[in-house]
N, C-alpha and C positions, 0 to 999 in steps of 0.2 A: 356472463363470463364467456369463455371460448371453449368450444367443444374439443375434448381430447380423444374421445372415442365414441362410436356409435355402434350399437348392437341390436339389430332388429330380430325378434323372434315372432312366431305366429300369433301369440297372445299378448306379448308385451315388448315394449321398446326401452332399452337402456341407453342412457347417455352419461358420459362422465364429463363434467364441465369444471373449469378452473378460472378463478378471477385474479390470480396472481398473488393472493395474500398468503398462500402456503403451498407446499409441495403436494399436499393431499388434494385429490379431486372430490367433488361432491357428485354422488350418483343420483341421477334423475330417472324415475320410473314412470312411464307413460303408456297410454293406449296407442297401439300401432297406427291408429287413425290420425294421430298428430304428426306422423312422419311426413316430410316432404323432400324433394330432390335437393334442396339447398342446405338441408341439415347434414353436414359433412364435417370431417376433421378439419379444424382450424376456423370454422365459421363462428361468428359472434352471435349469441342468442340471449333472449330474455325469457326466463321461465316463471310462471306464476303457478302456485300450488301450495301443498301443505308439507311442512317439515315434520317428519314422523321418525320414530325409532326404527332403525333398520334391523331386519331379522338376520342379516349376514354378519359374520365375524369381522370382515375386512373394514367395515365402517360403522360408526355409532348411529349416524343419522342419514336419512335420504329424503329426497323430495318427491311427493306424489304429484306429478304435473297435471295441471288443469288446462294450461295453454302454454304453447311454445312458439315464440316469434323469432325468426331469423333476422337479426338487425343487420348483419353484414355477411354475405355468402363468401365462400373461399373456394377457389378453383383448385381442387386437390391435385390435378394433373400438373399444373405448373408451379404449384407451392413447393419450395425446395426442401421443406421439412416433412418428413413422412411419418405416418402413425406407426407406432410400435418399433421404430428404429432408434438405436442409440448412436447418433451421429457423432463422429469424432470432432474434437474441438477445432481441429484445423479446417474441417469442412464448414462448420457454421460461422467460422470467422469470415468466410467470404461474403456473408449476408449480414452486414452490421445493422441493417434496417429491420431484420427479422429474427435475428439470433436470440433476442430476449424472450422469445416464445418458446425456446428450447428449455427443457427441464433444468439442465446444468447451469445455463446462464440465468435462469429465473432464481434458482437457489443462490448463485453467486451475488445477484443484485440485492436479494434480501439480506444476505450476510453482510454485504458492504454497508447497507443502510443501518443495521444493528450495530456493526463495529463503529461506524461514524458517531452514532448516537452515544455509544459507550465511551468513546474517547472524549467527547465533549463533556459527558457527565463526570468522568474521572477528573478532568481539570477543574470543572465548576465546583465539585465536591471538595476539592483541595485548595480552593481560594484563588484560582487563577483567573485573570481577566482575559477574555477573548479579544484579540486584535485583528482587525482586517488589514493585513499588510498589502501594499499595492502590487499589482501584476505587472504594471509598467514601471521600470526603474532606470536610473542612469548608472547604477552600481553593478559590478561583477563580483558578487560575494565570494564565490569559490576561487576566482583568479584563474580558472581554467580556460577562459576564452571561448567556451562552447555556447555561444549566445545567439539567440534569434534577435536581429536588429529590426526595429520597427521603422517602416517607411510608408508614407502615405502615397496613394496612387498618382495624385497629380504631380508629386515631386519627381517622379521618374521622367515625366515629360518636360521638366523645367531644365534649361541649360544651366541655371545657377544652382549650385549645391546648397540646399537649405534643410534645416531640421525643424520638424513641426514644433518641438519643445525648445528649440534653440540649442540644444545639445544632443549628442547621440543617445537614443533611448532603446531599451531592450525588454524582452520578456524575462521576468525574474527567474533566477535559478534557485533563490532561497529568500525567505522572509526574515532571515536572522538579523541582518544589520538594522532593519526597521524595528524588529523586537527589542534590540539593544537600546534603541532610542526610548522605547516605552518603559524598558526596565530602569530608566532613570526617574521614573514617577510611580511605578507599580512594582511591588516586590515579586510578583509572579504573573508572567504573561505567556500566552500561547497563541498560535495561529494554525490553521488547517486549510490548505488551499492548493490550487494548481501551481505547478512550477515546470520550467521548460529547459531542456538541454538540446542544443543542435549537434548532437553526437551522431556521426555518420556510422551507425551500427545496426546490423540486422540480427544481433544476438537475442537470445531468449530472455536476457536480463534487462534490456534497455528499452525505454520509451522516450519519445520526444516530449510528451506531455504526461505528467504524473502528479500525484498528490503527496504533499509532505505534511507531517505533523511536526511542529517546532515549538519549543518552549525556552524561556529564559528565567533564571532564578537569581534574584539580587541578594546581597548580603551572604554570599557563600564563598568560602575559600577552600572547599573540599571537593575533590573529584568524586569522592564517595557519595556525597549528596546528590550529584547528577546521576550517578549509576543507580542509586536507589530509586529515583523517580522513573528512570527508564524501565527498571525491572517491575515496579509497581504498575505502571502503565500497561505493559505487556500482559501481566498476569490478570489485572482487573478487566481489561478489554476482552481478553480471550476467554475468561470465565463467563462473562456476559453473553458472548456469542455462543458458547457451548450450551448455555442454559436456555437461551431464547430461540436458537435455531438448530435444535438437535438433529431433525430429519434433514435439513439442508446440508449440515456438516457431514452427516453420515453418508450422503450421496457421494460427496467428493472422496471421502476416505474409502468408500466401498468400490467405486468405479473409476476414479480419476488418479488415485495416488498409490500405484502398486509399490513404488520404492519406499514409501512411508509405512506401508504394511510390513514390508521386509524389515525396516528399521525397528518397528514396534516389537516384532517377534524376536528380534535380536536382543532387545532390551527386556525381554520377557514380560511384555505387556500384552493384554488380550487383544487390543486393537490400537490403531493410531489415535483414536478418540481418548482411550484411557492413557495413552502415552502423553497426550497433551495435558490431561488432568494432572498426571504425575509431574509434569513440568513445573507446576506450582510448588512442588516440595523440593525440587533440586536447588542446591546452592549453586549459583553461577560461579564458574571457574574464573579466576583472575590472574593474568600474566602480563608481564611488561612486553613492550616491543622487543627489547633485548633477548628475553627468554623465548619469545616467539621465533625469532630469527635462529637461535641456537636449536630449537626443536626441529625446525625446517631443515637446517644444515645436517642434522643427524638422521634425517628420515631416509628410509630405504627407498622411498618412492622417488622417481625422476620427474622433476618439474619442468614444464616448458620454460618458465622464467626462473632462473637460478636465484635462490634467496640470498640476499646480501644486505648487510647493515646499510641503512641509508636509502634503500629502495622501498617503494610501496608495496604492500602485501596484495598479491593478486588473488582472484577468486579461487584458483586451485590451492593457494597457500591457506586461505581462510577456511575452506572446507577441510583441508587436512588437519588443521589446528583443532577444529570442532571434534573431528573423529578421534584425534589423539587424546583429547580431554574427556572422551566418553559420550559423545553425541549429546552434550548439554550446552546451554548458551555460555559463551566465553567472552569476558571483557579483556580487551588488549589495551593497555595504557601506556603513556609516556612515549609518544612517537618523536622521531628526529626533528629537530628545529627547522631544518631547510626543507622538509617534506611537507609541512603544513602551512596554511595561510597566516597572514600577518597578525590576525587578531587573537591567536592562541597564546596562552600565558607561558612565558619563559620560565623553565624550571631551574635555570642557572646551575646546571649540574655537569659542567664540562668534565673530561674532554669530549665525551659523547653527549653533545648538546641536545636536549629534549624539551618538549612542551607538554603541558598538562592536557593531553588529548586522550579520548577514549573512543573505541569502536566496540559495539556488541555484535559478535558473530554468532549465528544460530544455524542448527542443522538444516541441510538441503539448500540454503541460500548464501551463506557467507555473511557479509556485512549487512545488518539491519538498521542499526543506529550509528550515528556519528556525533560526537560532542566534545566539549572542552570547557576548561576555565578560560575566560577572556582576559586579555592583558589590560588590566585597569591602571597600571603605572604609566603615567604620561611620558617620562624620559625614555623608557623601554620602547613604547609605541612610536614615539617621535623618531627614534633612532632607526627602527626597522622600516618605517615608511619612507624615510630619507634614503636608505640604502636601495629601496625598491623603486624610488622615483615616483612615489604616490602621495607625497605630502599635500600637494595642492588639491588633488581629487578627493582626499579624505580629511580635509580641514575640519569639516563638520563632526567627523568621528573623533578627532582630537578634542574638539570643544566639549564632547560628552565627558572626557576625563578632566576637564578644567573646572567643570561646574557641578560639584556634588557627586562625583563618581564614587562607586562602591565596588568591592570585589563581587564578581558575578560569573555565571556560567550557563551553558544551555546545550540543547541537543536537537537533532532532527531525525525523524524516522520516515522512511519511505512506506506509504500506506499500502501500495500494491505489493511490495515485498513482504510486508507483514501478512497480507492475505495469502500469498503464496506459502509462506511459512506455516500458517495454521491449517491450510487446506491441502497442502501437498501438491500444488499446481506447478508444473514444470515451466510453463511459458507465461511470462508477465503479461502478454497481450490477452490472456484468457481471464484476467482478474479486473478488467477495466471495461466499461460499457462500449467506448468508442476509441480503440487503440490508435495512437498516432506514432509512427516511427518512420525512419528514413525510407523515402520513396513510397510512402503510403499515408494518405489522409482521406479515407473513405467517408463520405458524407460531410 
């Protein structure tokens, strides 16, 4: 493991070492004769000895060392992480190649690992087939145009404009459309992988590369079915993380999330940890987009973006709605038809024309999930694609409706936003190992 502290006394040498498997260190007790100048904070060591019961209350076991070998020395003067210092997250972010050795990032990465496994287990336990959707695609699923276009290096030097794939290709913004293909053969499918947005933003909420959990359910005509899976996934994954990584989660709630501690006290919970556990007993609040706009219009708070029917809800609106409903998760359903992508199902509910879409808003974050019923009716889909001038590009999508189509729907959840939600981390760059964002791609 790696040395976290060295304490040399006249008759005994104490080391704390850590192998990354948990937040707790293992105490090594050795004869001072085993000490050498390379045995410093940050050095990698190999210890041989006997594992014995510790006489101290702080640990159950310790190692009585017989040999200590320094595998990799560490120059403590130039090493940017210092012993016994609680470095701010902004500081360690400067060192993407070293920050995993910091306690906070170590805890985060263990939590990420357990949360990833919990999400996969949830879907597999509920009969979903895992699909590896492509990272390279010729589709713009969201229709937002914030795409990274792929270009091979030799093409830049060529006078003739050519495409490696014969068509423009991009890094995916979502695996949804490919999941819909698979939903024509499997009743339940999901994917979990990297997605990309070329959004020129320096905000705490956005990354250029992030992970998405997406699912599609066939043979469903109810938005309630989609919302139930969203809720069950959140509760199951979070319960697993809290039970398997209690010390790691506690570190975040104790030192990183003061705003969440204030929220917990406000809701009469002992800690943010207990608040999250109570999350499982809350009934999520459900409101329509129409109701959401009326709540915002009647708010005493002044918003940067004036709430109007037909406009998208901004982060400030989402956070206000969560606060208004009692700091619990809020489902907002039935958004304006012209606000959402072509694949969402028409509610046929004029004059305020809406689609069967849903967003789940959560405390501290705003939107965590987005989902909808998909438009399975061929005439409706043909009409909308024609108006948008997309018929040729999405002929394959129309084919899905011609050959054994069924009512279906699905959702996507931003994995990093999920981690922010359960840990109380303010900046999304601190919940991913190697953050990529506008003007920054370190390593």
